[in-house]
C-alpha positions in Angstrom: 90.3 96.6 131.6 92.1 97.7 128.8 90.1 96.1 125.5 87.2 98.8 127.5 89.3 101.1 126.8 88.6 104.4 124.5 90.5 107.1 122.8 90.7 110.6 120.9 91.7 111.3 117.6 93.9 114.1 115.8 94.9 114.6 111.8 98.5 115.3 112.4 99.2 118.3 109.7 101.5 118.5 107.2 102.3 115.2 106.7 100.1 114.6 103.3 98.2 116.8 101.1 94.4 117.9 102.1 92.3 118.1 99.1 89.0 118.4 101.3 88.1 120.9 98.8 88.6 119.6 95.2 85.7 118.4 93.7 85.1 114.3 93.4 86.5 114.2 89.0 89.5 116.3 90.4 90.6 113.9 93.4 93.2 111.5 91.6 92.4 107.8 93.0 95.9 107.3 94.4 98.3 110.8 94.5 101.4 110.7 93.6 103.7 109.6 96.9 100.2 108.6 98.7 99.7 112.1 98.6 103.0 112.5 100.9 104.1 116.2 100.6 107.5 115.8 100.8 109.3 115.0 97.3 112.5 114.8 97.8 114.4 112.0 97.1 114.2 110.9 101.6 111.2 111.4 102.0 110.4 108.2 103.2 113.2 107.8 105.6 112.7 111.4 106.6 109.2 110.6 107.0 110.3 107.2 109.0 112.0 109.2 110.8 110.1 111.9 112.3 106.9 109.1 113.3 109.9 107.5 115.2 110.2 110.5 117.3 107.2 111.3 117.6 106.4 108.8 119.3 109.5 109.0 121.7 108.6 112.1 123.4 105.1 111.8 123.5 103.0 111.6 126.3 101.7 108.3 128.4 99.0 107.1 126.8 99.4 109.5 123.8 100.7 107.1 120.6 101.1 108.4 116.9 100.5 106.0 114.2 100.1 106.1 110.3 96.6 105.3 108.6 95.9 104.2 104.9 91.8 103.9 104.2 91.7 102.2 101.1 88.5 102.3 99.3 87.6 99.0 97.6 87.2 98.7 94.0 84.3 99.0 91.6 81.6 95.8 92.4 79.0 95.3 90.5 76.0 96.7 91.4 77.0 98.2 95.2 74.4 100.9 94.8 71.5 100.9 97.3 68.8 98.2 95.9 66.3 96.2 97.8 66.5 93.3 94.9 69.5 90.6 94.3 69.3 91.2 90.8 67.5 91.9 87.8 66.3 89.6 84.4 70.1 90.4 82.9 72.7 90.7 86.1 72.5 88.9 89.7 74.5 91.5 92.4 73.0 90.5 95.8 74.0 89.4 98.7 78.1 90.1 98.4 78.9 91.2 94.9 82.1 91.2 93.3 85.0 93.3 91.6 84.1 94.1 88.5 87.4 93.7 85.8 87.2 97.6 86.3 87.3 97.1 90.0 90.2 94.7 89.4 92.4 97.3 87.6 92.2 99.9 90.5 93.2 97.3 93.0 95.5 96.5 90.5 96.7 99.9 90.3 96.6 101.0 93.5 99.2 97.8 94.2 101.7 99.5 91.1 101.7 102.7 93.3 103.2 100.5 95.9 105.9 99.1 94.5 107.2 102.7 93.0 107.3 104.1 96.5 108.7 101.3 98.5 111.4 101.7 95.6 111.7 104.9 97.6 111.4 102.9 101.6 108.0 103.8 102.2 107.3 101.9 105.3 104.7 98.6 104.3 101.7 98.7 107.0 102.5 96.2 110.0 99.0 96.0 110.0 95.4 95.3 107.5 92.3 95.0 108.2 89.8 95.5 106.3 86.2 94.4 106.1 84.2 91.1 105.5 82.6 92.1 102.6 84.1 89.8 99.5 84.7 93.3 97.0 87.0 95.0 100.1 89.2 91.7 100.8 89.4 90.9 97.6 90.7 94.4 96.8 93.2 94.3 100.1 94.0 91.1 98.4 95.0 92.8 95.3 96.7 95.8 96.8 99.0 93.2 98.8 99.9 90.9 96.3 103.5 90.6 96.9 104.1 92.9 98.9 102.7 91.2 102.6 99.9 88.7 101.2 101.6 85.3 99.3 104.8 86.5 99.5 107.7 85.2 102.1 106.9 88.3 104.3 104.3 86.2 106.8 108.4 84.0 108.1 109.7 87.4 109.2 107.5 88.1 111.6 104.4 89.9 109.0 101.1 89.5 110.9 98.2 87.6 108.7 95.6 90.5 107.2 92.4 90.2 109.5 88.9 90.3 108.2 86.8 92.7 110.9 83.1 92.5 111.1 82.3 96.3 112.0 84.4 97.8 108.5 81.6 96.9 106.5 79.4 99.3 104.8 76.4 101.0 105.7 74.1 97.9 106.7 70.1 97.3 106.0 68.2 96.8 103.1 70.0 96.8 100.5 71.1 93.8 99.4 75.0 94.6 97.9 75.4 95.2 101.9 74.4 92.0 102.9 78.1 89.2 104.0 78.3 85.8 102.8 79.1 83.2 105.0 81.7 82.7 107.1 82.4 79.6 105.8 82.2 81.4 102.1 84.4 83.8 103.2 87.7 81.8 104.9 87.2 79.5 101.1 87.7 81.9 98.7 90.0 83.6 100.4 92.7 81.6 103.3 95.0 84.3 102.9 93.1 86.5 105.6 92.1 85.4 109.3 89.2 86.2 110.5 88.2 87.5 113.7 86.7 85.4 116.2 82.8 85.9 117.6 82.7 86.3 114.2 79.2 84.5 113.1 78.3 81.6 110.3 75.1 83.7 108.6 75.1 87.6 108.7 72.8 88.0 111.8 73.5 91.7 111.6 72.0 92.6 107.9 68.5 93.0 108.6 65.8 94.1 105.0 63.8 96.4 107.0 66.3 99.2 108.2 69.5 100.9 107.0 72.0 102.2 109.4 71.7 105.5 110.0 74.5 108.1 109.7 75.2 108.1 113.8 74.7 104.2 113.9 77.0 104.2 111.8 79.7 106.7 113.7 79.1 104.7 116.2 80.1 101.4 115.2 83.2 102.6 113.5 84.4 104.6 116.3 84.2 100.9 117.9 85.9 99.4 115.1 88.8 102.2 115.0 89.6 101.6 118.7 89.1 97.4 118.9 91.8 98.3 116.7 94.1 100.4 118.5 93.2 98.6 121.9 94.4 95.6 120.7 97.2 96.9 118.0 100.4 99.0 118.4 101.7 98.8 114.7 102.5 102.5 113.7 101.5 101.9 110.3 97.6 100.1 109.6 95.7 99.5 106.5 92.2 99.7 106.8 90.5 98.6 103.5 86.4 99.3 103.7 83.6 101.5 101.8 82.5 105.1 100.7 80.6 104.8 103.5 82.9 103.5 106.2 85.6 105.4 105.3 82.6 108.1 105.4 82.4 107.6 109.2 85.8 106.7 110.0 86.8 110.5 108.5 84.3 111.7 111.1 85.8 109.8 113.7 88.8 111.3 113.4 88.2 114.7 112.8 88.9 115.0 109.5 86.6 117.7 106.9 84.6 115.2 105.1 86.0 114.6 101.4 85.5 112.7 98.9 87.7 109.2 98.1 87.9 107.7 94.8 86.4 104.3 93.7 89.8 101.8 94.5 91.4 105.3 96.1 93.7 105.4 99.1 94.2 108.8 101.7 96.6 108.3 104.5 96.8 109.8 107.6 99.6 110.8 110.7 97.0 110.2 114.0 97.9 110.9 117.6 95.9 108.5 119.1 95.4 109.3 122.8 93.5 106.6 125.3 91.1 107.2 127.2 89.7 106.0 130.3 86.8 104.0 129.4 84.6 105.6 133.3 85.2 108.9 130.6 84.6 107.7 127.1 
């Protein structure tokens, strides 16, 4: 069955800057041109033509995709904490963006608006973690571009919330999600995947996901997306830990992604039989 197929992933080099060796303080939230190496006036048209050629000449079961990975903006106390708050603040479960986090997401929106003037391709599909700080970041990032715009009338897919894209799970109350009904009411611009439970049945107070468990979950998430979606340009909005696991899945060297930042990749995606996964 196609739904049970898995994939191998490889980054195609020489399209976006490598900044794997930079320290965290040296990484820009959104690099110029989203990191595209080509700085010519026709850069994005040249890029789109190259991606189209890669797909036209690709062997069977292989496609080339462009992945935009966005990390959510700053949230209230979104580091490890067993409690929901203290005498000064409530931060869990499922904290919201801070004002700085909102501004970080607006900066990414501005970067998109600047580059689409040079024909940068917008994502054809948007995916996000179910945690409030990620969904809100995606909403602000693509507000007026793909969300709250006229593009739905042109066949643009509605953004989709996927459970498996959430942050490292367990113990920390910051990573316990809101009920499905609350998410749906708060973010009506988004669809929620099928079989998404009302309450958070995955979070536990006594077990924190290991790096190995996290990598397995994020590989499943990416495989799910590519089994179901033939879009060439795909955006995922997630978290530091989830993005770290995704980078492992696509065989990227470790790299830091700024809070509210975006990294981009051209991926070679090869479908393999479930019997050989």
